C-alpha positions in Angstrom: -17.2 40.6 36.0 -17.0 37.4 38.0 -13.4 36.4 39.1 -11.6 34.1 36.7 -9.9 31.2 38.4 -6.3 30.0 37.9 -6.0 29.4 34.2 -3.4 27.1 32.7 -4.4 25.7 29.4 -5.2 28.7 27.1 -4.2 31.2 29.7 -4.4 34.5 27.9 -1.6 37.0 27.8 -2.5 39.6 30.5 -3.8 42.9 29.2 -2.1 45.3 27.0 -4.8 47.9 27.9 -5.2 51.1 25.9 -7.1 53.5 28.2 -8.6 55.7 25.6 -11.2 58.4 26.3 -14.8 58.4 24.9 -13.8 60.1 21.6 -11.3 57.4 20.7 -14.0 54.8 21.3 -17.2 56.3 20.0 -15.7 58.5 17.4 -17.5 61.7 16.2 -21.1 61.9 17.5 -24.0 61.9 15.1 -27.7 62.2 15.1 -29.3 58.8 14.6 -32.3 56.5 15.4 -32.4 53.5 17.6 -34.0 50.2 16.6 -37.4 51.6 17.5 -37.0 54.7 15.3 -36.5 57.0 18.3 -34.1 60.0 18.0 -30.7 59.3 19.6 -27.1 60.3 19.4 -24.7 57.6 18.0 -21.0 57.4 17.4 -19.1 56.6 14.2 -17.5 53.6 12.7 -18.4 50.6 14.9 -20.8 52.8 16.9 -22.5 54.3 13.8 -25.8 52.5 14.7 -25.3 52.3 18.4 -26.9 55.0 20.6 -24.5 56.4 23.1 -24.9 58.8 26.0 -22.3 61.2 27.4 -22.4 63.2 30.5 -20.4 66.2 31.6 -20.3 69.8 32.7 -20.5 73.3 31.4 -18.2 76.2 32.0 -19.8 79.6 32.7 -19.8 82.8 30.7 -16.4 83.5 29.1 -16.7 87.3 29.8 -13.5 89.0 30.9 -13.3 89.7 34.6 -16.3 87.5 35.4 -15.7 84.8 38.1 -16.4 82.1 35.6 -13.6 83.3 33.2 -11.0 82.0 35.7 -11.9 78.4 34.8 -11.2 78.6 31.1 -7.9 76.7 31.3 -6.3 73.3 31.0 -6.1 72.8 34.8 -9.9 73.0 35.1 -10.6 70.8 32.1 -8.0 68.2 33.2 -9.5 68.0 36.7 -13.1 67.8 35.5 -12.1 64.9 33.3 -9.7 63.1 35.6 -11.4 63.9 38.9 -15.1 64.6 38.1 -15.1 62.0 35.3 -16.8 64.4 32.8 -17.0 62.9 29.3 -18.0 66.2 27.7 -17.1 69.8 28.4 -19.3 72.7 27.3 -17.4 75.9 26.5 -19.7 79.0 26.2 -18.7 82.1 24.3 -20.5 84.9 26.1 -22.3 86.9 23.5 -24.5 90.0 24.1 -25.5 92.2 21.2 -26.5 95.4 23.0 -24.0 97.5 24.9 -26.8 98.6 27.2 -27.3 95.0 28.5 -25.7 94.3 31.8 -24.1 91.1 30.5 -22.3 93.0 27.7 -19.4 93.9 30.0 -16.4 91.7 29.0 -18.3 89.7 26.5 -17.4 88.7 22.9 -18.1 92.1 21.3 -16.6 94.0 24.2 -13.3 92.0 24.5 -13.1 89.7 21.5 -9.4 88.7 21.6 -9.4 87.7 25.3 -12.7 85.8 25.0 -11.4 83.9 21.9 -8.2 83.0 23.7 -10.1 81.7 26.7 -12.5 79.6 24.6 -9.7 78.1 22.5 -7.7 77.2 25.6 -10.6 75.2 27.0 -11.5 73.6 23.7 -7.8 72.6 23.1 -7.6 71.1 26.6 -10.8 69.0 26.1 -9.5 67.7 22.8 -6.2 66.8 24.5 -8.1 64.8 27.1 -10.0 62.8 24.4 -13.4 64.0 25.6 -16.1 65.8 23.7 -16.4 69.5 23.7 -19.4 71.8 22.8 -18.4 75.2 21.4 -21.5 77.2 22.6 -22.6 80.5 21.2 -24.0 81.7 24.6 -26.6 84.1 23.3 -30.2 85.1 24.1 -30.8 86.8 20.8 -30.3 85.8 17.1 -27.7 87.7 15.3 -26.6 85.6 12.3 -23.9 88.1 11.3 -21.9 87.9 14.5 -22.6 84.2 14.9 -21.5 83.4 11.4 -18.2 85.2 11.9 -17.6 83.3 15.1 -18.5 79.9 13.7 -16.6 80.3 10.5 -13.4 80.6 12.5 -14.4 77.8 14.9 -15.3 75.4 12.1 -12.1 76.1 10.2 -10.1 75.5 13.3 -11.9 72.6 14.9 -14.3 71.1 12.3 -12.0 68.2 11.6 -11.9 67.2 15.3 -14.3 64.3 16.2 -14.4 65.8 19.7 -16.2 69.0 18.6 -19.9 69.8 18.7 -21.2 73.2 17.7 -24.1 74.8 19.7 -25.2 77.8 17.7 -27.9 79.3 19.9 -27.8 78.9 23.7 -31.2 80.1 24.9 -33.6 82.1 22.7 -35.8 84.2 24.9 -38.2 86.1 22.7 -37.6 84.4 19.3 -40.2 81.9 18.0 -39.2 78.8 16.1 -39.6 80.4 12.7 -37.0 83.1 13.6 -34.7 80.5 15.1 -35.0 78.2 12.1 -34.1 81.0 9.7 -31.1 82.0 11.8 -30.0 78.3 12.2 -30.1 77.7 8.5 -27.7 80.6 7.9 -25.2 79.6 10.6 -25.4 75.9 9.8 -24.5 76.6 6.2 -21.5 78.6 7.3 -20.3 75.7 9.5 -20.8 73.1 6.8 -18.9 75.1 4.2 -15.9 76.0 6.4 -14.6 72.7 7.8 -17.6 71.5 9.9 -19.3 69.3 7.3 -19.7 66.3 9.6 -20.0 67.8 13.1 -23.1 67.4 15.2 -24.8 70.8 15.6 -27.1 71.7 18.5 -29.9 74.3 18.0 -31.6 76.1 20.8 -35.4 76.2 21.1 -38.0 78.8 22.3 -38.5 79.8 25.9 -34.9 79.5 27.1 -34.5 76.2 25.2 -37.4 74.6 27.0 -39.5 73.9 23.9 -37.9 71.5 21.4 -41.4 70.5 20.3 -41.9 74.0 18.8 -40.0 72.6 15.8 -42.5 69.7 15.3 -43.8 69.8 11.7 -41.2 72.3 10.7 -37.8 70.7 11.5 -34.5 71.8 10.0 -33.5 70.1 6.8 -30.0 69.3 8.1 -30.2 65.8 9.5 -27.1 65.9 11.8 -28.7 68.2 14.3 -29.8 67.9 17.9 -32.6 69.9 19.3 -31.7 71.6 22.6 -33.6 71.3 25.9 -32.5 73.1 29.2 -34.0 72.5 32.6 -33.5 73.8 36.1 -35.0 71.3 38.5 -36.5 73.7 41.0 -38.4 75.4 38.1 -39.0 72.7 35.5 -40.5 69.4 36.4 -40.9 66.4 34.0 -44.6 66.8 34.2 -44.8 70.6 34.2 -44.7 73.2 31.4 -48.1 72.5 29.9 -49.2 76.1 29.4 -49.5 78.5 26.4 -50.5 75.6 24.2 -47.3 73.6 24.9 -47.2 70.0 26.1 -45.4 69.1 29.3 -41.7 69.4 29.2 -41.2 65.6 29.0 -43.9 65.1 26.5 -42.4 67.9 24.3 -39.1 66.1 24.3 -40.8 62.8 23.5 -42.6 64.4 20.6 -39.2 65.2 19.0 -37.7 61.8 19.8 -40.6 60.0 18.3 -39.9 61.6 14.9 -36.4 60.1 14.9 -34.6 63.3 15.9 -32.4 63.6 19.0 -32.7 66.0 21.9 -29.6 67.2 23.8 -29.6 68.7 27.3 -26.7 71.0 26.8 -27.4 72.8 30.1 -29.2 71.8 33.3 -29.3 73.0 36.9 -30.4 71.5 40.2 -31.7 74.8 41.4 -34.1 77.5 40.0 -33.9 78.9 36.5 -32.3 82.1 37.7 -29.3 80.1 38.9 -30.2 80.5 42.5 -32.6 79.1 45.1 -32.5 75.8 46.8 -31.1 72.5 45.4 -33.9 70.2 44.4 -32.6 66.6 44.4 -36.0 65.0 43.9 -36.7 66.8 40.6 -33.1 66.5 39.6 -33.2 62.7 40.1 -36.4 62.5 38.1 -34.8 64.3 35.2 -31.8 62.1 35.3 -34.0 59.0 35.2 -35.9 60.5 32.2 -32.6 61.3 30.4 -31.1 57.8 31.1 -34.3 56.1 29.9 -34.1 58.1 26.6 -30.2 58.1 26.2 -30.2 61.9 26.3 -26.7 63.4 26.8 -26.2 66.3 29.2 -24.0 69.0 30.7 -24.5 70.4 34.1 -24.4 74.2 34.8 -21.8 75.4 35.9 -18.1 75.4 36.8 -17.8 78.6 38.8 -17.2 80.0 42.3 -19.8 82.8 41.9 -22.0 83.4 44.8 -25.0 81.6 43.4 -26.3 78.2 44.1 -25.9 76.8 40.6 -22.1 77.2 41.0 -20.2 74.0 41.6 -17.6 75.6 43.9 -17.7 77.8 47.0 -16.6 81.4 46.8 -13.4 80.6 48.6 -12.3 78.3 45.8 -10.1 80.8 43.9 -6.6 80.7 42.2 -8.1 78.2 39.8 -5.1 77.7 37.5 -3.0 76.4 40.3 -5.5 74.4 42.3 -4.5 70.8 43.0 -6.4 67.8 41.8 -7.2 66.9 45.4 -8.8 70.3 45.9 -10.9 70.0 42.8 -12.5 66.8 44.2 -12.6 67.8 47.8 -16.3 68.1 48.7 -15.5 70.7 51.3 -14.8 73.0 48.4 -18.1 72.2 46.6 -21.5 73.7 46.9 -24.5 71.3 47.3 -25.0 71.5 43.5 -21.3 70.7 42.9 -21.5 67.7 45.2 -24.6 66.4 43.5 -23.2 66.7 40.0 -19.9 65.2 41.0 -21.6 62.2 42.6 -23.7 61.7 39.5 -20.7 61.8 37.1 -18.6 59.5 39.2 -21.5 57.0 39.6 -22.0 57.0 35.8 -18.3 56.4 35.3 -18.4 53.5 37.8 -21.3 52.0 35.8 -18.7 51.3 33.1 -20.0 53.1 30.0 -18.7 51.3 26.9 -15.7 53.5 26.3 -14.2 52.5 29.6 -13.2 49.2 28.0 -10.3 51.2 26.5 -11.0 50.3 22.9 -10.8 52.6 20.0 -13.5 53.1 17.4 -13.3 51.0 14.3 -12.1 52.5 11.0 -14.4 55.0 9.4 -14.9 57.1 12.6 -13.1 60.0 11.2 -10.0 61.7 12.7 -9.5 60.7 16.3 -7.5 62.1 19.1 -4.4 60.1 19.9 -3.9 61.4 23.4 -6.2 59.9 26.0 -6.5 60.8 29.7 -3.5 60.4 31.9 -3.6 57.0 33.5 -4.3 57.3 37.2 -6.4 54.2 37.9 -4.3 51.9 40.1 -6.9 49.2 40.3 -10.5 48.6 39.3 -10.1 44.8 39.5 -11.7 44.1 36.1 -9.9 41.6 33.9 -6.9 40.8 36.1 -6.6 37.1 36.8 -4.7 35.2 39.4 -1.1 34.3 39.2 -0.9 30.5 38.4 2.2 30.3 40.5 0.3 31.7 43.5 -3.5 31.5 43.1 -4.0 33.2 46.5 -3.3 36.6 44.9 -4.8 38.9 42.3 -3.0 41.8 40.7 -3.4 45.5 40.4 -2.6 47.3 37.1 1.0 47.7 38.4 1.4 44.0 38.6 1.4 43.8 42.4 -0.8 41.5 44.5 -3.8 42.4 46.6 -4.4 40.3 49.7 -6.4 40.2 53.0 -4.4 39.7 56.2 -4.9 39.7 60.0 -2.6 40.6 62.9 -2.3 38.9 66.2 -5.6 38.0 67.9 -7.9 38.9 65.0 -9.7 36.1 63.3 -10.9 35.6 59.7 -13.5 33.0 58.8 -11.7 32.6 55.4 -14.3 33.0 52.8 -11.4 33.4 50.4 -9.3 31.0 48.4 -7.2 28.6 50.4 -3.6 29.4 51.2 -1.6 30.9 54.0 -3.2 31.0 57.4 -2.6 34.8 57.5 -3.0 36.0 53.9 -5.9 35.5 51.6 -6.9 36.6 48.1 -8.9 39.8 48.3 -10.6 40.0 44.9 -14.1 38.8 44.2 -17.4 40.0 42.6 -19.4 42.7 44.5 -22.6 41.5 42.9 -23.6 45.0 41.9 -22.6 47.6 39.2 -19.1 47.8 40.6 -18.2 44.4 39.3 -15.0 43.0 40.8 -13.8 44.6 44.0 -11.3 44.0 46.9 -13.6 42.6 49.5 -12.9 41.9 53.2 -16.0 39.8 53.7 -18.1 39.1 56.8 -16.6 36.5 59.1 -13.8 38.4 60.9 -13.3 39.7 64.4 -10.5 42.0 65.4 -11.1 41.5 69.1 -10.4 44.3 71.5 -7.4 46.6 71.5 -4.3 45.6 73.4 -2.7 48.4 75.4 0.2 50.0 73.4 2.6 49.3 76.2 2.0 45.6 75.8 4.5 43.4 74.1 1.9 42.6 71.6 1.7 46.3 70.5 -1.3 48.4 69.6 -1.7 46.7 66.3 -3.2 43.7 68.1 -6.6 43.0 66.6 -6.3 44.2 63.0 -7.7 42.9 59.7 -6.8 44.7 56.5 -6.7 44.7 52.7 -3.1 45.2 51.5 -1.4 46.1 48.2 2.3 45.8 47.7 3.8 48.7 45.6 7.2 48.8 43.9 9.1 51.8 45.0 8.9 54.6 42.5 5.7 53.3 40.9 3.5 56.1 42.2 5.8 59.1 41.5 3.8 62.2 40.7 0.8 61.2 42.8 -0.8 64.2 44.4 -3.8 62.6 46.1 -5.4 59.2 46.6 -9.0 58.4 45.8 -11.0 55.2 46.1 -14.6 54.0 46.4 -15.7 52.0 49.4 -18.7 50.4 50.9 -19.0 48.9 54.4 -17.0 49.2 57.6 -15.3 52.2 59.1 -11.6 52.0 58.4 -8.3 53.8 58.0 -6.2 54.2 54.8 -2.4 53.8 55.2 0.2 54.4 52.5 3.2 52.7 54.0 6.1 55.0 53.2 9.8 54.3 53.3 11.6 57.2 54.7 14.9 58.7 53.8 16.3 57.5 57.1 17.8 54.2 56.2 15.5 51.4 55.3 13.0 52.0 58.1 9.3 52.5 57.2 6.6 54.6 58.7 2.8 54.4 58.1 1.6 57.8 56.9 -1.8 57.5 58.3 -5.1 59.4 57.9 -5.7 60.7 61.4 -7.3 58.9 64.4 -10.6 57.0 64.7 -13.8 59.0 64.5 -12.2 62.4 64.2 -13.5 64.9 61.5 -12.0 64.1 58.1 -10.0 61.3 59.7 -10.4 57.8 58.3 -13.6 56.7 56.6 -16.9 56.3 58.4 -19.0 53.3 57.8 -21.2 53.6 54.7 -24.0 51.3 53.6 -23.8 52.6 50.0 -20.8 53.2 47.7 -18.9 56.4 48.7 -15.8 58.1 47.3 -13.0 59.2 49.6 -10.2 61.5 48.5 -7.1 61.8 50.6 -4.5 64.5 50.2 -0.9 64.4 51.5 -1.9 66.8 54.3 -4.2 64.1 55.6 -1.4 61.6 55.9 1.1 63.4 58.1 1.7 62.2 61.6 3.7 63.2 64.7 5.5 60.0 65.4 7.9 57.6 63.8 11.2 58.3 61.9 9.6 61.2 60.1 6.5 63.3 60.6 6.3 64.7 57.1 5.1 63.5 53.7 8.2 62.2 52.0 6.6 61.7 48.6 4.5 59.1 46.7 7.5 57.7 45.1 8.6 56.3 48.5 5.3 54.3 49.0 5.9 50.6 49.1 2.5 49.4 50.3 -1.2 50.5 50.6 -3.5 49.2 53.3 -7.1 49.6 54.3 -7.3 48.7 58.0 -10.1 47.8 60.4 -8.7 47.6 63.9 -10.0 47.4 67.5 -11.2 50.8 68.7 -10.8 50.3 72.4 -10.3 47.6 75.1 -14.0 47.1 75.2 -15.2 47.7 71.6 -14.4 45.5 68.6 -15.4 45.2 65.0 -17.4 42.1 64.5 -18.3 39.5 61.9 -21.4 41.3 60.6 -19.1 44.0 59.0 -17.5 43.9 55.7 -15.4 46.3 53.5 -15.3 46.6 49.8 -12.8 48.8 47.9 -12.9 49.7 44.2 -11.5 52.2 41.7 -8.3 53.0 43.5 -6.7 56.1 41.8 -3.4 57.8 42.3 -4.3 61.3 41.1 -1.6 63.1 39.1 0.4 59.9 38.5 1.1 58.6 35.0 1.2 55.0 35.8 3.3 52.6 33.7 1.3 49.4 33.3 3.5 46.3 33.0 2.4 42.8 32.2 1.7 41.2 35.6 3.2 37.9 36.6 1.5 34.8 35.3 0.9 35.7 31.7 1.6 33.0 29.1 0.2 29.6 28.2 0.4 26.4 30.0 -0.7 22.9 29.3 -3.3 22.1 31.9 -5.9 23.8 34.1 -6.5 22.7 37.6 -9.4 25.0 38.1 -10.3 27.4 41.0 -9.7 26.1 44.4 -12.9 25.3 46.1 -15.0 25.5 42.9 -17.7 23.1 42.0 -16.6 19.9 40.2 -19.6 19.8 38.0 -21.7 22.1 35.9 -23.0 22.7 32.4 -21.2 25.3 30.4 -21.6 26.5 26.9 -19.0 26.6 24.2 -18.9 28.8 21.1 -20.8 28.0 17.9 -20.8 29.3 14.4 -22.8 32.3 13.4 -26.5 31.5 13.4 -26.1 28.5 15.7 -27.5 28.3 19.2 -24.3 27.3 20.9 -23.2 23.9 22.0 -23.7 22.7 25.5 -20.9 20.7 27.1 -20.7 19.4 30.6 -17.4 19.9 32.2 -15.7 19.4 35.5 -14.0 22.4 37.1 -11.9 24.3 34.6 -12.0 21.8 31.8 -11.7 23.0 28.2 -14.1 22.8 25.3 -13.9 23.8 21.7 -16.2 26.1 19.8 -16.5 26.3 16.0 -16.5 29.4 14.0 -17.5 30.6 10.5 -14.0 30.1 9.4 -14.3 26.4 10.0 -11.4 26.4 12.5 -11.7 25.2 16.1 -11.8 28.1 18.5 -10.3 27.4 21.9 -12.8 28.2 24.7 -12.2 27.8 28.4 -15.4 27.4 30.4 -15.6 27.8 34.1 -18.3 26.6 36.5 -19.4 30.1 37.6 -22.6 32.0 37.2 -22.2 35.3 35.4 -23.6 38.1 37.7 -23.5 40.6 34.8 -22.6 40.8 31.2 -18.9 41.7 30.7 -16.3 41.6 28.0 -12.7 42.4 28.9 -10.0 42.8 26.3 -6.7 40.9 26.6 -3.8 40.4 24.3 -4.8 37.5 22.0 -8.3 37.2 23.3 -11.1 38.2 25.6 -12.7 37.3 28.9 -16.4 37.0 28.6 -19.2 36.7 31.2 -22.7 36.0 29.8 -25.9 36.2 31.8 -28.0 34.8 29.0 -26.7 35.0 25.4 -24.0 36.8 23.6 -22.8 37.2 20.0 -19.1 37.9 19.2 -18.0 39.2 15.8 -14.4 39.8 14.9 -13.4 42.4 12.3 -10.2 43.3 10.5 -9.2 46.9 10.5 -10.7 47.3 7.0 -14.1 46.3 8.4 -14.0 42.7 7.0 -15.7 40.2 9.2 -13.3 37.4 10.3 -15.4 35.3 12.6 -18.7 35.0 14.3 -19.4 33.2 17.6 -22.4 32.7 19.8 -22.4 32.0 23.6 -25.0 30.9 26.1 -24.8 31.8 29.8 -21.4 31.2 31.5 -17.9 32.5 31.9 -15.3 32.1 29.1 -11.8 32.9 28.2 -11.6 33.1 24.4 -8.3 32.9 22.5 -7.8 34.5 19.1 -4.2 33.3 18.9 -5.0 31.3 15.7 -5.7 34.4 13.8 -2.9 36.1 11.8 -0.9 38.7 13.7 -2.5 42.1 13.8 -5.1 44.3 15.4 -8.7 43.3 15.4 -12.0 45.0 16.3 -14.3 42.7 18.3 -18.0 43.5 18.6 -19.7 41.8 21.6 -23.5 42.0 21.7 -25.6 41.1 24.8 -29.0 41.6 23.2 -29.3 45.4 22.6 -26.2 46.1 24.7 -23.0 46.3 22.7 -19.3 46.6 23.5 -16.5 47.3 21.1 -13.0 46.0 21.9 -9.7 46.3 20.2 -7.6 43.1 20.5 -3.9 42.8 19.5 -2.9 39.3 18.3 0.9 38.6 18.2 
């Protein structure tokens, strides 16, 4: 959201963020309809009527001694959630009825105990990470006796968990819908009677789950059901499949959605339907567009190192239970399919799906997991205001300032807030889906490199983004990761050595060497840096001392040679900085607290029309204000609600939770409704376009659920008032 200026009157207490996972926010997933009657998946509680979409990955067959079995462990699940940003994990139980089938070896009937242990380990790990998990009966034939036995145990063990979805038939091959429906009725009844009364259930459809419309006119009577569709992009196109009396694949899906029943893509591949063949990014992208347009949730096939093109990892990626987080997200270890799926999941995470606000679902969502993902996000720049004592700086989640600086003969045109001649505030809006970023804007020149023997040193001609770190803050960090867009640069964690107080820059290689530094990129790219990339052969130490000894991070653009220099047409944006493996303690940054006046943002316009809040049903009151002046809005309670309006244009709709209030950016109109934990409505407010800081400090102490509506887009926030 747009950067908030220095706030004095009504400065809100800086965030007591709760970084929950999607389950704590959406609650248990349910079949529902959108406002147009289309079949969708909704959450529970505050999300009971709000369609949601979750994206993730599927493990492979659970069969003993198969390559895929090595991934059924917490290390895999943790890294797919923390590194790949999966919101849902599919856990297939490999089932083959006939001992003569080649896939029978090591499957459920052949090695039941080992398979059950593997499946439970993966399911338990997903629940612990606060993501959704599909327990999949990975079968190609209908055997209700074996399936009922399995799901009776699974429902008893996991039916109470809002994370859990049951998929009762993976891919029917030869069964028609009549057979599938009879089988489904039997298994669904077992689940509902043995602890899974409220879980979403997915049902496979004919022709390897490519024909959900086969159920049209003869749907299941259970209403909390999703109809399964699988596609492999090199085999199935959105406009293909119209043979044997069937509609095209996309039209078949639409037929089901139009009846108000949801479709769930529990498995998809970017290659051919046999799991091999070439990666087809064009058809894959077309399917993703179709799924996004229809809010269809999905899982990509599959987490494996098997020698087939649908595997995410190369055959050399073994010893899975001990692989590091850095290796899981190192694209050198991924196949083309893996790289594609990874990029899609990270991009979706960066688009800020609603659960990333860190709010929990309102009461009525059912049992929710209390343990969210380990906090590794050092900075995403959303919702962290400037320090009123020093408005030139913005803060990371550790409470440390970001800034832009230059060294020696470099120049900066200073598109930043006024302040020191050598240090400037780095945080501003990117103008795209990344929201706030650290931005070294156009208008700098690093000049040419001074010879290292010169008294000016080889650092001459450097501009950089810097972040100060308190020693010890990054303990446990096993790799760094960040998104960037723009100029080629180098990443430096400045590390204090154990040799006195001297420091050395652990740097990532030299310019323009393979895997050294970051090459220029015109689109958003993700870079992962392991300790091995940071070692050097000079200075007080040549080894990685440890993340706990890092006192500063820098992203540097420096002169490459005596004749080549970076120039003013370049820029560098940094976002989503993560310290993988760390469990960051998030303090209240400096500058929280109230003050009595607001001097506004340095350099901001002195005029502008901004909107205050109004009571429910009103259109909002317009009030002209000079930079940073205050206005009051009225509420349904009759009390005045303090609103701080700022003369900035909202580039996108955003709502960020703070202790005692919210920051709000509104492109057109927004409605805000505050609920007590019992679901009682406390207050309703309407806002026109503008940027606001809204205080709830006049409400009684307690925890409140705040629903923010930007037209059909909704966000749910949890706000503590104390």
